N, C-alpha and C positions, 0 to 999 in steps of 0.2 A: 655615504658622506654626507653630513648634516652642517647647516650654516654654521660657520665658526670655527669649524674643524679646520687642521692645517692642510693646506694643498701640497701634493707631494709630486715628485718625478724623481726616476732613476736613472742614471747615465751609465752604461756599462763601458768601461776602458779596458784597452789592451795593456797599457803601462800606466803606473801611478801618476796622476798628475793633478794638483791643486791649482787651478788657475788664479791668477792675481785680479781682485776684484776691479782694479784699474782698467786691465785687458777685457775684462767683461763688459766693463762701462763703454769702452770706446767701439766693442762691437755692437752695442746697443745702439749706440749713436750712427754709427756707419750702416748697418744694415736695417734697422728699425726704426731711425729717426727720433729715438728715445733722447730729449734734450738733456734732461736732468739724470745723471747716474746715480746709481745706489752709492750710500756712504757706509762704510766699515764703521762697526761699533767695537769688533772683537776679531782679532786674528791670531791663529794658533797655526803651527805646522799640520793641523789636520783638519782645519774648517776655519770658516769664515762666516760672522753674524754681521749683518747689515740691515740699515734702514733705508726704505725707498718711497718715499711720500708716505703714503697711508699704510703701506706695507712694513713689516718685519720679517726677515729672511734668513735663512742659514744655509749653507752647503757645506757637507763634510764629506771626506775620502774615506773610504770605507776598504779597508785592505783584504777583500775577499770578493769572489762573484756573486751576483744575485742568484739565488738558488734556481736551478733550471727548471724545476717543477713550476716555477712561477711565470717563467718565460715560453715554456715549451707550447702552452696552448695558444698565447696570443700569436706567436709565431708562425703556426700552425694555421690560423685564420687570417693573417696579414695578406690578402690577395694583393694588395697595394704594393708589397715588398716581397716578391718571391724569395729573395735572398736573406730573409731575417734571419731563419734560423742557422744557416752556416756563419754569419756575421757577428751573431751574439754568442753563440756557443762556447766559443774559447777565451771569453774575456777573463781576466783575471782579478779586476777590482771595479770600484763603481764609485760615483759621486751621489749622495742623497741629498735632494733639494727640497726645503720645505719654506713655503709662506704662509701668513698670516694677514689678512687685511682687516684693518681697525674700521674700516667704511663698510665691510661686509656686502660689497656690490659684486655678484658673482662673474658678469661679463667683465668687469673692470679687472678683477682679479686674474680669470682665466687669460685675458690678454696679456697682461703684465707676465703672468706665469709662463705663458707660451714664448714670448720674447726671450725673457731670462732663461729659459731652458735650452732655447736654441742657441744663445751667446755663449751659455756654458758650456755646452756640449761642442761649439765650434771651438772655444778656447782649449778644451781641454782633449780635443780629438776624440771625442766619445764615438764608440761604434753604433750606438742606438741612443733613443731617449723612449723611456716607458712612462707613459702618462698615467698617473697615479688613479685618478677617478675611474678611469674607465680600464686600466689594465693594459692598453693599447701599446703596440710598440712602433717605433717610427724611425726611419732612415733621417738622421740630421739634417742633411744638406736639403731633402724635400720637406721637413717641417719647418726649416727656418726659411723656404720660399714662401710656404703659406702664411707663416708668421709676419711676413713683411707686407702682406695684403690686406691685413685685417683692417675692416672697417664696419661701424655699427649695421651696414645694409649688405656685408659680405662676411660672415662669420665664418671661422674654419672648423666647421662641426665635424669633420672627418677625423680633426684631430682630436677633439674633446669628446667624443660619442661613439660607441660602438654601436651601428647599426646593424644587429646580427640577423641574417636570415637563414631559417631552417626548413627542412622539409618533414613533413608527416610520415610518420614510417608505414602507414598504410595506403597512403594515396600521393597524388601527384601536387596536392596542394602544399601552401608554403604557410608559415608562421614567421614572426618579427619580435624581436625585444632589443630594447636599448639599454646600454650601461653607461652612465656619465651625466645624465639629464639632472638627477638627483643634485648633483654638485652644483649644477647652474640654476639651482632654485624650484626646480619642476619635478613632477612626479615622471617616472620612466615611462616609456610607451611599450604597448605589446598588440601585436595584431594575431589574435589566436588562428584564424583561418582567413587564407587569401588563395582564390583561384586566377593565376597569373603570371606574368614574368618576374623573376626576383628583381632585376634591375628596375623595374617600374615600382614595385612594393617599397625597396630601399629609397628611392628618389622621392616617392611621396611622403614618406615618413620623414625624410631630411627636410623636406619642404616645409611640412607642419611644424616640425620641430623648430626651425628657422623663424617661421611666422612667429611662433610662441614667445621665443627669445628676442626677436626684434621689437615686437609691439608690446610686449609684456602682459599679456591676457593669461589668465589661468583658464584653461579648458573646463567647462562646466559640464557635468552628468547630463546627458541627453542632448547635448548641442550637435548640430551638423555644421561641417566646414566645406565649404565649396573649394574644389580644386580647379587648376587652369585649364584641365582638358574637360571642363563641363560637369565631371563627375562631384561625387560628395563623399566624404567620410565621416562616420557617426562616430560620437564619444561617449562612452560610458566610463565611470569610475568603478573599479573592482577589485577584488583579489588577484595578485599575480599568479600566473600559471606556474612559475617557478617557485616563489616563495608567498604562500598563501598568507603570510602574516604583513605582506607589503600591499599597499594599495598603490594601483597603477590606472594610467589612462590606457583603455582598450579602445582600438579603432578596428571599425568595420565598415567595409566597404559597399557602395552601391554602383 
């Protein structure tokens, strides 16, 4: 996802519902303390186009399910939502949400997108939320709970970024890659080799990503970043182990 591209989210539905924008605005105020509601610029029986500060947005009711092949993988890896597959498998339609922010400030846009997707999901009684930049699936109430706690010092990265830990085929060593950091204005992270616990690896990558997003630096090739436990992680820029045409931040641990 490149800067300026539309932000996307999909909301699976068991029954077709196109929420009124006033209802969505009321939920934004009640659940997320958003004082200024979105204002409709066009309304049809299948969709709503609106303006919300610097944001132009639209949500459209699609009378068919999201293709299961798009959901099967994210459901299988959604360790935080074990019931994802049965919850989403039988949906019959969905809402397609898009936003474009004139200011092109990724954290601001992601925050607004998160709150709007949550309010829309609650209003439509959606069975899930598919976060477009990462492809991850989320339970609406859990998503809304984290959306209500967003601050610059506490960003909901588990909603925005997939920190995927995998195991090497020929050893107990682990690897990690992220999906979703690019939409927030940074290169994706990869850890080609890690000897340790998966939870520690994912937690460290999360902390480094949060530091980058909160403080705003671009990690530099050859830089070393200190960790709270006294260790450090070394930063190199190089080709992705998944897509060699993509340059990523490679993290190695000492």
